[in-house]
N, C-alpha and C positions, 0 to 999 in steps of 0.2 A: 344493460348491466343492472342488476338488482340493487336495492338500497343497502342490503347487507354487504354485497361485494364492494360497494363504493366506500364503505367504512374501512379505515385502516385496521388491520389485525394487530392485536397486541402480542408481540412475539417474546420469546425467552430473552432475546437480545435487548428488547425494550425493558424487560424486567431488571436485568443486570445493570442496564444503564441507569435506571432509577435508583437502584441500590448504591451505585457508585456516586451519584449526585448527592444522596443522603449522607454517605460517609464523608464525602468531600466537604459538605456544609458543616457536619459535626466536627471534623478535624480542624476546620478553620475557626469554628467557635471556641474550641478548646485552646487553640493557639492564641487567639485574642485574649481569652480569659487568663492564661498563664502569663502572657506579655503584660497585661494590665496589672496583675498582682505581683509581678516581679519588678517592674520599673515605675509604675504609677501609684498603685495602692499597696501598702504593706501593713501587716499586723504588728503591733508593739504591745508589750506588757509593762505596766508601770512598776518601778522598783523603788519603794520608799514612800515617805509621806510629805515631801516638800511641796506638793500641789494640793494638799488638803485645804479646803473641803471640796474643791472642784473634782479632783481625782484622788483615789486612794490606792494604797499598795495592792498590787495584783490586778488592778483594772486593766482590761484589754481594749486597745484602741485600734482604729484604722487611721493611717496617716497618708496624706496625699503629697506626692512630690511637687514642690512649688515650681511653677513654670515661669512666673514673673515676680519672684521675690515674695516676701511675707509682709504682713500688715501689723500695725500696733494692735495688741490684744490677742493675736494668734497664739495658740498653744503649739509649741514646736518641739520636735525631737532633734537634738543636736549631738554631734560628736565633739566632746571637749578634750580631744587629744592636745590641742593648743588653744591658748587664749590670748587676746590682745591686751597689752599693758603699756602705759606710757613710760618712756625712758628718760624724760626730763621733768623738772618741777613745774614747768609751765603747761604741761599736758598738751604738747603739740606734736611730739614725735612718738609714734606707736610701733611696737614690734611684737611679733608672735613669740610666745614663750610657752613652756610646757604647762598644760592644764591638768585636770584631774584624771585624764585619760579614761573617761567614762562617758557613756551615753546618758544624756540628761533630758528630762522633760520639764520645760519651763514656759513662761509666758513672755512674749515680746513686749517690752515696755517702751523702748525708744529705738529709732533707726538712724542711719547715717544722716548727719546734718542737723539732727534735732538736739535741743538742749534739755538735759535732765537735771533736776534738783531734788534732793531728798532731805526733808526736814524731820529729823528723828525726834524732835520735841513735839511737834504737831502730829507726827506719824503720817505725813503726807508725801506723795510723789508728784512732782510737777514736770510737765513736758511742754516745752515752748511757751512757758508762762501760764499754762492752764493746769490747775490742780486736778489730777485724775479722779474720776468717780469709779471706785473699785469695789463693787458689791461682792465680788468673787473672793476677796481675801479673808483669811481667818482672823487676822489681827492687823491693826495699823502698823505702818512701817517704822517701828521704833528702833530699828537696828540697821547699822551699816558697818561693813567689816573692814574699812580702811583701804580698799583698792584704789579709790579715786578721791579727788577733791571736788566738791559740788558747789555751784553748778558746773557742768561740763558738757561739751559738745561731742556727740558720737562721731568718730572719724569715718571716712568713706570705707565701705566694705565690712563694717562691723554692726553688731546688734547689742543692745543692753537687755538682758533677760532677768527675770526674777520668778521665784516660786510663789504661788498664792499663799502658802503657809509662811508668811513673812518672818516670823521669829524662829523658824526651824527649816530654813532653806539656804543651802550653799549655792550662790548664783553669782551674777556679775558684780555684786557688791564685794565679793571676796577676791583677794589676790590669787587664790588657788584656782579660780575660774576665769576671771577677767571678762573682757568683751568677747563676744562670739563671732568669729569670722563667718560672713554670709555663706561661704562655700562649705561650711561645716554643718549646715542645716540638712538633715535627712528628709524632713517633711513636716507638714502641718497636720495636727490632729483634727479630724472632723467628725468622728463618730466613736462613741463607746459602745461596745457590743457585749461586754460581760463585766460582772462585778461579784465580789464575794457575797454569798447569800446572807451573811450576818449583818451586812450593811444595807440590806434591802428591806423595805416595809411591804412592798408589793412587787410582783414580777416585772412590771414595766420599769422599775428602778434600775434594771439591768442595762437599759439602753439610754443614751443621751446624745443629742446633737451638740457639737462643741464649737460652733461658730455662730 
């Protein structure tokens, strides 16, 4: 048998088999991409200025569905259909009550079991006895809106969130929002991929990593 005869001939069947393999791989890649951007990574557009100067109105973000909860300092997108408020003066009994019924973008300040204190005279926020270093805020926290008595301990299953624009943010300080149920968190913002050109000095200002 000659060397040529020993070699396997590439047939039309082999050709179509290769095409099917490529299509199968492409279909699988598309499926994974769609799955990823449907259930794990989602785009969000900021509405309003409560997160200035970190985020501005119309900024476009990618959020990641949290698999193991969120951390202090995370920027989160939450559904404020309901908010947690205490029903007793001692702040020991909490219940879900109607919220703003809006999707909010805020920063996690304190989680379940942590004690938070707000000093509107000094403009500081303290968590578990430590005054937070907050270089991201636009102004000191000179305002609190009467939702709670401080210091207070965050009950199980809830988060205390605030906007970085402390004097112009409706957040957990407000009775209209209250504490955020952990199951109301859509995701954690990790990347900004677009911004209004009027807010950019150079093209790279369009992008930012948010963690």
